[in-house]
N, C-alpha and C positions, 0 to 999 in steps of 0.2 A: 396476587403478587407480584411484583413487576420483575424480580428475581427470575422467574419461569420463563419469561418471555425472552429470555438471554439463551435459554438452555434446549436444545432441538431434540427430536426425537432420536433415541438411541439407534446404533446401527449393529445389526447382528453381527457376531462373534465372526460368522463363517465369511461375511461380504468383507469386514473392516481389516485393512491392509495392515493396522498395525498389532491386530490380535493374529495374524498367522502365525504357524508354528515358529519358524525361523525367527520372526521378530519376538516374540515371548521370549525366546532362548537367548536373545541379544540386550532385550531393553527390560524385562521384567524380572529382576532378581528376588522380586516375593514370589514368583510361582517357580519356572525352572531356572536355575540358576544360570546366567550367561556364559558364553563359552568360554571354556579357560584359554584358548588361542585369541579370542577378541580381548579379552581381559589383560592378558598380559602384552599385548600389542599397543592397547589404548595406554597402557602403562609407561610403555617406554617411549611413546610419541609425544608424551602430555608435553615435555619440555618445548617441542616444536611448535606446539598448538599456540604459545604466546607470542612467535614470532611471525614476521609477517613473509611466511615462506612461499607464499602461495601467488605473489607478485601483487600487483596494485593498478586496478582499471584506470583511476582515476590520474596516475602518471603515466598511463602507456607501458607498464612493466610487467614482463612475464616471471614467472619462478625461476630462481639461478639455480637452474639442478646441480650444477659444479658444487658450490657451496653445500648444499641439501644433502648430496651424495655424501661429502667429507663429513657431515655431522651424523650422518647415519651410520657411517663407518665406525664414528669413534665409538657409538653405543653399540657396535656389534649387530645393526640391523641389516645388514648386507653383506654379501660377500662379494660382491660383483667386483672384478677387476679394473683395473684403472684404464684398460685399453678400449672396455666398452662407453657405450654413450653413458652421460652422468644420466639421464631420465630412465635409462632402463634399469640402472641400480635401485631408483625409487622403486619403479615397479615390482622390482625383486624384494625389496624391504615390505611391501604391501601384498605379497604373494600369498601368505597363510590366510588372507582372507578372500581370496577368490573364490572358494566353494561356496562361501556365505554368500558372496555378492551373487553367485550365478542363482543360489535358492531364492535370493530377494528379487531378483528378476523375475523369476517365475510365479513367484506370490503376487507380484504384481501384475503381472500380466492375467492372472485368474479373477482380480477384482476392479471392480469399476474404481475409476479417478476420484469420483466423489465420496467412495467408502472410505474415509481416513479420519479417525478419531481414536487418539491416544488414549482418554479415558472416558467413561460413560456420564451422562449429565448428572447422574445420581453421584457418581465418586466426586466430580468438579464440585457439586454444591456442598458437598461434605468438607471438602479439603478450603473451600473458601469460609467456612466459618473462624471468626476471629481467634488466632492462636494455633490452629491447626496448619500442620506441613502438608507440604505436596501428597498426593496417594503415594502410600507406602510403596506401592508394585512398580513404580515408575522410574527411569532413570534418564532426566534428560540430558544429563553428561554423555552419556552413552549414544544417544540419539546424535548429537552434536560431534561426537567424535567420526561415528559412522560417516555423516556427510561431509565433516572433513579429509577423511581418509578417501572418500568417493571423489571430492574435488579434484586432491593432489593426484589422485592416480589418473583421473582423466588428463589434466594437463601435460602428466609425463607420458600417457599413451599418445596424445596430440603430437607431443616431441618426438617420438619414435615411429610414427606415423600409423599407430594403430587406431584409425578413426572409428571404427563402429563401436569398439569397447569403450572410447572415450564418449562417443554420445550416450551409450547405454549407462554409464556411471553418471552422467550429467542428468539424464534424465531420472535417473535413482534419487540423486540429490534434490531436485527440483519436488520430487514425492515425498519426500522427509520434509520439506519445507511446508509444504501444503497440510500434510498430517498435523505440525505443530502448530499451525495458524488457524485450522478449521476448529468453530463453534465445536464444543463449550472451550474454546480457548482461554488460558489465565494470561495474563499480561506477561509474566515470564516465559510461557508456552509460545507466544507471538513473537518476543523477543529471540529467541532461539528459532523460530521459523524464519524471521528476518535475517538474521547471521547465515544460516542456509541455504538463504537466497543469492545473498552476496556471494557465498563460496561457489553455487552453482554459476553464477555468472562469469567468475573469473576465465574457466575453460569455455564458454560460449564465445565469451570476447577473444579470446588467444584463437581458438580456430576461425571466427571472422577474421580477424588483422592477417592470419596467415594464408587466407582463402582455404582453408580444409573441409569445410563443412558443404555437403550437398544440399539442393532445394529442400530435399523433404526431409532431411534433419533438423535445417533451419525452421521449417513449418513446425515440426513437431515442439521443439523448443518455444516458439512464438504462440501456440496453443495452451501449452502447458502454464506459460508465465500470465497469460488471460486470465488463469484460474485464482492466481493469487490478488489479493486486493490490500497490501499493507496498512495504508491509512483507514479502511472499513474495521479490517480487522483488529488492529490496535482499540480504534474507539470503541468496538463492541466488547473487546476484552476488559478495558478499564470502566464501562458501563456496568458490566458483569460485578466487576469487584465492588464497584460502588453500591449496585442493587442489593448485594448479598450482606456487605456491612450494614447496613441500614435495615435490612431484614432482620439478622441475629442481633442487633444491637436492641431494637423494639421487642423483639421476641424472649429475650434472655432474662433470668433474674437479676436484680441488681450484684447480688454476692458473686455470680458469673462472670459478670462483666468486668467487676475489679481484678479476676482472674487474668484478664488480658489486657484489658487498658491499666496501668497503674496510675493511682492519684497524683503519683510525684511528677510524673509525664505531663500531666494533662493540667497541672497548676489548679486543681479542685479539690477539697476535703473529699472523703467516701461517700458520705450521706447521700449528695445529689443524685447519684444513680436509682435511687430507690424511687425519685419522682419520675413519673411518665412523662410527664410536660416538660420537664427540662430536658430529659434524652429528645423529645420530637423538637424541642427549640435548636438543639444541636445539629440532629439531622438535616432539618429544613435548611440552617446555615451552612452546612458541608455539602448539600446539595447545589445551592446556589453559587457556592465559591467553585464548586468541580466544573459546573458549565461553564462558569465565566473564566477561570483562572487556570484549570487544568486540559481541559478538552475543547476551550474556546479557539483555540488555534486550529482544530480539525476541520476539514470540510469532506467527508467522506464521500460525499455525492461525486464532488468534483475531484476528488484524489488529490488533494492540496493539503498543505501545511503552511500556516502563516507564521513565520519567524517573527515579527514584530509583536504580535498577538502572545507569543509564546515568552517572548521575553518581558512582558508586561504583566502575565500570568505570575511568572517567578518573582515577581517584584512586589505583586500583590500577596502572593503566600508568604513571602520574607517578613512583609507586615504582619500578617495574621500570626507568625509564629512567636511573634514578640508580644502579642496582644495578650490582656488580662482578663478578656471577659469572660463569663464562666460559658456563654455561649459559643465560644470559639474552643472550645477543650477538644472536641472530636477532630476538629481541623488541625489542632497545635501537634495532637499525638501521629495524625495520618501525614501529614508533612514537615515533619521536623527537619528535613533537608529540601529546601523549595527546588535546588537545582536539577534533583530526580526529574521531575515531569518535564523541565524543558531538556534535557539530555535525552529522555526518551523520544520526546517529540522528534527533535534533531535526528535520531537514528530510525526513526520511524520514516522520516522526509527522504532520507539516502536510500532507505530500502524501495520506497516506491519509484525514486528517480533510477536508480540501477533496474528496477525492473522495467519501467517506461523506455530507457537508454537501451536495453537488451532487445526488447521486441523492435525498437525502430532500428537498430544496429543489424538483426536477423533480416529486417525488411529491406534495408539498404545493399546488403550481401547480397539477396535472393535478384535485387535490381541489376547489380553487378553482373552476376553470373547470368541473367539472361540478356541483358544490353550491352556487356562489355566495359561499361563505364559505370561510375555513381550518378545519381541524377543532380540536374541543378539546385533544385527544391525539393523538399519534403511531400508538396502537394503531389508530387508524381507517384508518390508511393498510395496513398489512399484510394481505397478500393480493391486493387488487385493483391497488394501487398502488405496493406497495413487495414484492417477492418474500423479504423476511425483515425482522424486526425491525431497527432501526440500531444500531449500536455506538458507542461513544466510545473511540477509538484510545487514550486513555490509560490507563481503567479497566475498559472493556470493558461499562460499562452503558450503556443506551439514551442516545443524544445528548438533552442536556437541552431544552426546549420551553417557550418562555414566551409565551402568547397577552395581547397587550395590548387593553385596552378599546376601543380603534381599529378593533381586529381585525387589526391586525398582528401580526408575531411575531417572535422572535429563537429562532433554533435554533445549539446551542453546544455545544462540548467543554469540558472544565474547564481545556484546555491544560496547558502542560509545568511549570507550578508544583503542580499536581496538585490546585488549590482551585476551589472553585466560588464564582465572584465574581460570579453574577447576572447572565451574560450581557454583563458589561463587558470589552471588549477593554482594551490595555495603550494610555493616552494617546499614548505616544511609538512605538508599533506594535511592540514587542520581542515577539517570540515566547516569550521566554522568562518573562514574566507576564503576566496578564491571562488572560481566557476567549477561545478561538478562535471567532468570530462569524461567521454567515451570517443577515445581516438580510433582511425581506421588501420592505424599501422601501429606495429612496435615502436616505441620511441628509445626505449633503452633495456 
C-alpha cells in the first residue's frame, strides 16, 4: 500500500520533543489540560495575531513597539510605565510565559533535534480517513500561538538588548516549525510549520540588520534552517493525503463512502459507488490530474516552485470543476476551489525563499563580522560561510545580490511574477508581484 511509504517509524515518547510533559500540558487538551495561564494569555492576544505586529522582512520593517505597547495596555496586558522602553512593555506582557519557556528550553536540550513528531504514524493514518478530524488530542492553534509569542518576545528582547534570550526564543520557534513539518505531517501541519518558519525569520533578520548576533548564534540559526525543507515537506504531505484518500476510497464499502462524499457534490447518483471499476477510474483520473495540475509545479529535489505551471494547473482544475464526466467525480469534490492549490504553492515558495534568504543573510553577516564589510559577490560565501551555493526558489538560479555604494545590500528572489524587478518589492506588499527581498538594514 503506497500510503505506508509516507509514514515513518514512530518516535519513542521519551525522545519526542512534542511529547515532553510541558508540551503535553500546553498542546494536548485531550490529555493534560493546557495551562490556564497559557490559555488565558492566548485568548487575550488573539486579536493581535491577525495584525502584522511583528514587522515585515520584505519591506525592511521591524515591529512598531510603541503602537504594540499601546494596544497591549488597552487590553490590560501590561502595566509598564510610559517612561520605559516600549519593547520592555511587550516583554512584560509575555512574562507569564517565562516559566513555561524555560521548561521548553530544558525539554528541547534533552531531546535530539530529529525527534520531533506531533502525532504518531497510526494517528496520522486514522486522521486521513475521509471525513475524519485532526487527531483529537492536538491543538495546532496552540502550537502557532506559542511560536508567535516566542517570535514577538525575541524581537522585543533584541530591542532592549537581551540578545541571548532572543536567540533562545528564536531557536525554540524554529524547533516548533520543524516539528510541524516533520513526517508524517498533514498539509495543514506543514502550512503551520511554514508560518512558524516565517515568524522565526523576523527576529533573525532584525538581529542581522542591527548587527546584534554573534557568529556562533548565526551558525546555529543556519544549521537549524538547513534541517527544514518547505517544498519537499509540502510535496510529501499532499502525496500522503492523496495516497490515503485513494486507499480508503478503494477499501470502504459504498454505503460508507456516501457518508463522506455527497452525491450532489460529485454530480453523480448514489449507485456508482458500489462499482469498484468506476471507483478505480476516478482514482486514476484523480492521480493523473494531481501529478500534473496540483504538484506539477513543485521540484522538491531542487527546492523550486514554478509559478507558471501552478497557474496552468489552476486553470485546468477550474475546467475539471465544471466537467460533467462521471470519471471526474472525485476530482470535482476534491478541488471545488481550484485557487486553493495555487495559494498553497505560493505560500510554500515564500517559505522556501525566506529560509534560503535567512541562511544566506546569516552567512553575509558572519562574513561582515570577520571581514568588516559585506562581500562583492555571493560566491565569496560558499565553503566557509555557506555549505552550498544559494538558489532562487522560482527559477533555480542563485539569489540576486546587489551591493550598494553605502555598503548595504539587497538579497532577493525574482518572486511569483518570475521577473527581476531590481530588488524592488511590491509597494502594497502583495506576494504575487515584485521581488521577495531581504534587506541588510532597517528601511522604516
